[in-house]
N, C-alpha and C positions, 0 to 999 in steps of 0.2 A: 263278641270280643275274643280275639284268638290268643292262643298261649304265647305266641311271638309279641303280640302288643303288649299283654300283662308282663313279659320278662323285660321288655323296654321301659315299661313304667317303673319298674324295679331300680333301674339304673339312672333315674332322674332325681335331682335335688334341686329344690326351688328354695332360695334364701334372699335375705336382705341384709344390708349391713346398717346398723342403727348406732348413732353417736350424737354427742354434741358438736355443735359448729365448731370447726377447726381442730378436731381430733384426729384427722388424717384418713377419713373415709374414702374420699376420692383417690388418695395416694395408694390406699391399700387395694382399691379396685384397679389401679394401674398394675401393681404387682401381681395381681390374680391374672390379669390379661396376659402379662409377660410370661409367667411361669407355665401357664397352660398352652402358651404359644398361640392365643387367639389372635394376637396382633404381632406382627413382624417387628422385631426389635428396632428395625431401621425405621419404622413408621411411628413408632412410640413416641409420645409427647406427655408431659406432665398433665394430670387430671383429664385423661382421654376421653372419659365419658361425659366430662363437662363441656358441652359444645358452645356455650356463649362465653365470649371474652370476659363478661362481667363476672361469671362463675369462677374463672381462673384467677381473676384479678383480686376477688375478695375471699377466694378460698372456701367457697360455700357452694353447695349443690341447690340449684333453683328448680331445675327442669328433671323429672325422672329420666333415668337412662338404664334400661333393661340390656342385657348381653347374655348370649348363650356361649358357654365355654364347653370344650372337650376335655376330659382328663383321664389318663390310663392308670388304674390301680388294680393290682393283683389280676393283671392280664384281662381286665375287663374295661371298656370304655364307658364313662359315665358322662352324662349330660348334666352340666351345672349352669342353672339359670339364676343369674344375680340381678337384683332390682337395686340400683343405687339411688336412695331416696333423699329428698330434701330433709334437713334436721330442725327446721325452725318451726316454732308454734303455729305460724300463719298457715303452714301447709299440713296441719295435723290430720284432717280429713283425708287429703290425698295419700298420706302415709298410711292411715288405716286401711285403706283400700289395697294399697300394696301389701301390707301385712296379712290381708285376708286372701292374697294370691299366692302365698308361699306357706312352706311348713317350718322353716326354720329362720334363725337370725344369728348374726355375729354381733354381739354387744361389744363395741370397741371403746375402750377407756384411754384417755390422754395421760400418760405416765407423768406428764409434768404439772397436770392440773387436777388429776383425779375425777372422781365421779362428780359430774356437774347436773345442773337441773334438767337440761335436755335429755341427758343420758338416761336419768331416772324416769322422766315422762315417757320416753321411747320404750324403755324396759317394761313399764307397767302396761303400755299399749300392746306389746309383743306378747307379754305375759296373758292378758286378757284375751287375745287372739288364739291362745293356746299353742303357741310356737315352741319349738325346742330351741334352747339358747345356749350358744358357746361363747364364753367369755374370753376376751383377747386385751392384753395391755400392750398399747402401740408407743413408740418412741423410746424404747428400751436402749436404743443405741446411745442414748444421752446419759446413761446411768452405769455405774459399776454393778456387776452381777450380784455382789454382796452388800449393795445399798439397802439400808434399812427402810428408807422411804418406798423403795420398788417392793420390797417384801411386804409392806403394810398395804401397798395398792392392791397387790395380789389377794391378800386377806379379805380386803374390802369388797373387791369384785366377787370373790367366791361367796362371801356372805350374801351379797345382793341376789345373786342368781342360785343360791342354795346348791352350791357345788363345792367340791374340795379344791384347796389351792393347786394341786398337783394337775388339775384339768383346765387351769387358766393359762392361756398361751401368751408367751412373751414374743412379741414380734416387733420388727421395725419395718414399716411400710416403705420407708424411705430406701433402705439397703436390701430389703428382701429377706432378712433375717426371720426364720420360722415360719415362712409362708408355705413350705411344703408340708410340714406338720399340720398346720391349720387346714390346708386342703384335704389331708387324709381325715382329719376329724370331721369335716363337712360330710364326707362320704359315708363314715362309719357311724356317726352319731345322729345325723339328722334323718327324718323319716322320708321315705319316697312319697309321692302323691298316693292318697288313699283311693282303694276301688271299692265301689258300692254295688250292691245286685242291681239297683236302678240303672247303673251305668251300661247295662246290656241291652237296654231298649233303644228306641230310636230317638229318645229325647236328647238334644244338643244344647249345652249352655256354656257361654263364655262370659268371664266378668271383665269389664273395662276398668283398667286402673290408671289410664292416662291416654292422651291423643296428641297428635300433631296434624298440621295441614300441609296438603300437597297439592299444587296447582293442577296437575294431571290426574291424581288418584283421589282427590278430595280429602276428606278426613280420615286418617289412619289411626285406627284404635288399637292401643296396646292391650292385650288381652291374655287371661289365663283360662285355658280349657278346663272346665270342671265335669262336664258330661258330652259323651259322643265325640264326633270330629267334625271339622269343617273343611270344605274344599272351594276352590275358585269356581265362579259362575253359580254358586248355589244361592237360592232365594232365602233370605234370613230376615229377621226383625229385630228392631230396637224396642225393648219393653216400654220405658218411660213415655217416649213421644208417639209409641205405636206406629213407628216408620219402618216400612218394608224397603229392602235395598238387595241388590245382586252384588255378591263378594267380587270385586275386581281383581284381587291379588291377595295372597296371604303368604306368611313366611316367618322367618326368625331374624333375630338381631345378632349380627356377627362382628361387630356391633353394628355396622351398617345393615340395611335392610337387605335380606337375602330370600328371595321367592322360594316357595316349596309347594308340593303337590297337595299337601293337607297339615292341618293342624289337629293332634290327637289329644285325648284326654291326658291331664297332667302336664301338658306343654304350655310354655309361655311363647308368645309370638306376636305378630301383629294382622290386623285385617283391614285392607283397604276398601272403604265402604263406597267410594264415588260420591258420597254426599258433599255438597258444597256449602252447607250451612253448619259451621262449628258449633251453634247454639243447640243443636239437635243431639249432640254427643255429650252425655253426662258421666263424669267419673264415678263409678260404682254402679252403673246400669248393667243390664244383662243383654248380650245377643242371644237370640233363640232360634232354634230350628226344630220344628215338630214339637213345640211347647208353647204353653202361655204362663208358665210359673217362673218368675225371675229367681234370681240368687238373693239371699237376705242381705240387709246392711246398707242399702241404698238410701242416700237422702240428698236433696238438692242444696248444693253450697249456696250460702247467702253471703252478700258483701256485709262487712261490719263496719268498714271506714269509708267516708264519702268526701271526695275532694274535687273542686272545680278547676278545670285547666283552661287558661286563656292565652292566645297566641301573643307574642311579644316581638318588638323590632320588626325584622324583615320576614318573620314567619306569618303565613296566611292560615285562616281558620280552616280551609279546606285541606292544607298540608297537615295541620295537626289531627284533623278527623280522619284522613286516610292512614296516618301513622297507627292511630288506635285500632282502626280496622284491621291492619296487618298484624298488630300485636295480638288482637282477639282471635286470630286463626290459629295461634299456638298457645293461647292461654284462655280457655273458655271460661275460666273463673272471673275475667275482666269484664265488667258491665259498663256501659256508657250511655248517656242520651245528651242530646243537644239542649243548651239553655242560652238565654240571652237577657241582658240587661242594659239599661240607658249608660251607665258608667263605663263598662267594659266591652260592650258589644257582645258578639256571638262566642260561646265557649262550650265545654263538655262537662257534665256532672258524671264523675267516675266513681264505680263502687269498688272497693279492694277487700281483700281477706284480712289485711292487717297493715301496720306500718311498714314492715319489711316489704311486702308486696308493692305498696305504694312507692317506696323508695326505689325499688328495682325498675318499675315501670318509668318513672321519672328519668332515671340514668339512661334507660335504653333509649328513650325519647332524644336525649341530648346526644349520645354516643353513636347510635345507629341510624338516626334520622336527621341528625344535625339541626335540631329544631330549638328555637328560644320560645320560652312560655314562662307563666308565672302561675302560681296556684293560691287558692283561697284556704282559710282556715279549715283543718279536718272536722267532720262531723260524723255523729253516729245516728243509729235509728232509735226513736223513741216511741213509746206506746202512749197515746193520749185517750183519756176517757172523759167526755163532757156531754153536753146537750146534743152535740152532733153525733154521738155514738162513739165506739171504740175504734181507733185507726192507728196506724204506723206512719210516721213521718221521718224523712231525713234531711228535709230542707229547713234550717233554723228559722227562716221567714215565715213558716207555716205554724211555728210553735205559738201557743196562746200567750197573751199578755200577762195573765194572772191565773196560771195553771193550778189546779186543785188535785187531778188525779193524773199523774205523770209516773211512768215506769222507765227505767233504763237498763241496758245490757250489764250483766255483772260478768266478772272472770273469777276463776279459781286460780291461785298463783302458787307455785312451789318455788322457794328461794333457797339456794344452797350457798353458804357462806362460811368462811373459817370463823371460829368461835370469837375472835378479837373483834369483829364487826357487828356482832349481835346487837349490841346497844345502840350503835349508830343507825341500824337498819329499824330497829323498834322505834327510833324517833321519827321515823318518816310517817308514822301514823298522825302526827301533829301537822304535817304538810299536806297529805293526801287522805282521801277517804279510804285508807287502808285498814283493814281489820285483821290482826293476827289472831288465828284460831288455835294454833298449835305449834310447839317447837319440839324438835326430835333431835337427839344425837345420832349422826349417822357415821359411825367411826371416828374420825378425827375432824369431823364437820358438822355443821348444825343445818338441819332441814327445816325451813319455816313454811308452814301451810298457812295462807291467808286468802282473803277475798278483797275485791276492789271493783269500783265501777270501771267499765271499759273506757268511759271518757278520760279517766286520770291517765290511762295507759297511753293513749294517742297524744298526749303532750309530752311531758318529760320525765316520766317515772324512771324509764331505763337509764337515762342519763344521771339522774340523781342518785340511783342505786348504784351505778358504777363509780360515782364521785365519793359516796360515803363509805365505800368498800375498797377503795383504791383499785378498782376493776376486778377484784377477786370474786365477788359474787355473782351468780348467775341465776337466771329464772326461766321458768316456762309457765305457760297459762293455756287455759282453755274457756270458752265461752260457757257460762253456766247460769242460764235463766235470767229472770228479770226481778228487780226490786224497786220499791216506790222510791221516787227520787224527789230532792229538793233542789231543783235547778230553775233557773230563769233565762229569759230571752234578753240578751245585751245587744241593744240597737244603737247605731251611731247616726246622728243627725248633724248636717252642716247647712247652716242658714235655713233651719227648719225643714230641710230636704233629707229623706231618710236615704241612707247610702247602703242599698240591700246587701252587697257584697261583703260588708263588714259585720253583718248580724252573726252572732253565734251564741250557743247555749253554754252557759258557765254554771257550776256549782253554786248554790246560794251563797255558801260561806265565802266564796272569793268574789262575788259581784262587785261590791264596793271598790275593792283593789284593782280588779280588772278594769272597771269604768273609769277610775282615775288614770291608770297607766294609759288607757286608750286615747283619752282626751289630750293628755299630755304629749303623747307621742305624735298625735295629729298636729298638734300646735307647733311641734319641732319640724316637721316634714313638709306641711302645706305652704306653698308660696304665698306671700302677701298680694293683696288685690287692691283695687282703687277704694274699697269700701271695707269697713269692719266685718270679720266674720265670726259667727258664734258656733263653736263646737261643743255638742251636747252628747251625752250618754243617757240612754233611757232604758229603764227597767221597771217591772211591775206597773206599767202604764204611766209612769212619772219620771222626771228628769232627776239623776242621781249624780251627775258630775257635769262641770261645765268649764270651758276655758274660751277666751276671746283672742282672736288674732286682729290687731290694730291695723287700720287701713294705712296704705303707703302715704307718707307725707309729702305734699307738694306745696312749696311756698308761692301762692298765686299773686301774691303783693310784692315780690321780690323787685320788680321793676320800679315800684313807687318810692319816692325819697321825699320825707316830710310832708308838710301839708295837712289838710284835715283828715281826721282817722276815719271819717263817715265812709269814704270811698273804699278803704281797706275792709271795713265791716260789710259793706254790700258784696264785695268779692268773696268773702269768707262765706257768707250766707248763701251765694250762689253756688259755690263749692259744695257746700253741705248738701243743698237740694239735689245737685248732679249726682252726688254719691249715692243718695237715697234712690234716686230714679234708676241709677245703674244697678244697685243692689236689687230693686224690685224686678228688674227685666233679666238679670243675669241668670244663667243656669249652672248649677253647682256642677262642676266637672273635675274629677280627679284623674290626673294622667296615670297610665300604667306603671311609670316609674315611682310616682309617690305610693301606689298600691303596694308594689313590691317591698317597698321600705316599711310600710305599716305592717305587712304580714311576716316580715322578718321575725325569726323566733327571738 
């Protein structure tokens, strides 16, 4: 490694912005692009790095967006590599790999809301990754400089990152106030990439922290170079799938892709692999040259929420499948497989990282592909241990009728709330399988540390939390192991026919209530037939709730006037026999419209 290369590394700063959703992270990225003149002011648009319309509309970052900026300070040119990361718990693994790719972080706190759950979660992750952290309070344009609340916010942030209040930046990402001073601190306080003696050998390693798909270039890996350098046309290898490929192109994010002659140690950029199978590229994997030893920290991301999608109205199955295939090209964490049943035909069983991930994909299917569809109840993965051995299932219909050894996924929760809502949140333990482990005073807020089954989260825990706290409480979570569960399979039968798409796993404490609600709702939405219909809810191998829908009534004796009653009796008996025969040969069929009504929250 030459002295020139070493000097260049000293002028590199790699960093992320971490914050709670809606704290102004993407707007701050806009101002950094503007002040460093990376983007011409005439081309500037709000949330520039958020390329999806959905990101701009919701004000959240969904897809990671790196950018390389140049900034002159003390007559030297510095390279500033920013990774604008998602802020939601669903994407915590992706964020952890972005943190592994940098040396520093800006911890951004919303001045109007203070330190929130995801702020705290991201801070601990950055701290664990050993990053140097700079604190910044955003939206100060909404406050008077002498406002006591603002001073308290500065004190809280300083205490959190173990800094002095004088070192906390007061900024307005909207107006640009304080951005120049923040940039200077990024240069002066964040560490440049570290150089090790082993960097001088031929071993070359690059960490993949995200990827996109290009029709011509194949999968484009977003990388941080940790050892050596990479050049176009070199033969390299993906460690996890043991897949060799020739680099088609590499370069930087400006923020558009800008080809370069090489990517050197300490730099962040992209490598076009030419690989046409997105499933071979894993976030956290290592691209290697002259080495077989990967970088640490990789794990294969697993889906935690499973939902089935079925076409509706004018949408065809092939259109739905093709849309998922296209979405998978830019979202390797999205997994799906074809399934079918008598009631709904062909559909797709899709695995997601969490509720938000599901919500984003469902919205994109509607907006970008103009598709009509409906979804089944969400489910999670269960561990079953019985005479068949130990196995994992995510299909509720595969769940045992009388389970004895079942484990479910658990989550650790961090809830931050103003003190006045603590009592109401504590009462949620009576509704959900929520166990509060500890409460701490966090300046003028309360931090609640708790655990809960993942199953509770995917239904309506977040809505309930917002409701009881008037929207002021926030939470973050992480998957944390498994615990023995008391859950049961709830099946729905209509005229003794099992309706498989309506099968779901319910906590044992809720089984009676859910069974009763299910049969009542079906009675309300199912159309009457020429024969009576029995709606039953089954659990533990027995019927626990039942409703009947009476047959449509038709007066077959209406044309008879007076005379012997015997003729009427014969007609009624004939009608009864006809209904019995019709019921015996009829096929239970629930229309998609009825399914949608049943599956409504």
